[in-house]
Phi, psi and omega in degrees: 000126180277140174238147170260130184246116178265153176207166176106350178295147183194180174254126180225163176277156177305139183092350181278185184228155173213155174235118177264146177234153178214129180221149176286146184288341175210171182296130177228159175300142188306144182282163168267320180215135169236144183205179180235142180223162173214156179295152177213151179305128178080358180230152175292310178213143181257132178292136178249303182195154172214165179224132179269169182297338179272002178093354180289145185235155177223142181229148171285150184304319184297342184245357180301134180083350180246325182249147176227127178258141175216162184203163175237100185298323182293330181258002182049050181234141178225148181234152174229108176273118185250126179231167181047047185295145181240156178304328179288353173278352179300124182180170166273128182258128183249140177263146181222139176230131183231136170237126189264350179242161183300133356282118183286150171202164177210096185253147176235148173270179182273348177099153175225135187277128173243124179237125180245117182266147181270000000 
């Protein structure tokens, strides 16, 4: 069973920065998309950002200009550089990896806690 392992969560003051990392527990066929999510009121998980295998990125409006996603497709690793953090960014951040062609998969990590104090 493949696991995604997140790291980098911490407690920081508002305005600070953090870098989250996510890696597969073992070698897997390259992803199509890897991304980050966090819980949100009324939703199971809220989309934050993702990166496709071609390097293209997408961001949710609340984090545009503050967060940057990057990845290494060959290593099935993704990073989330978080800047100008706000108390409302406090959440558990989950990593997701999706492959849309055979062998298909959709993996989730266990989450890493980010706490932003005011």
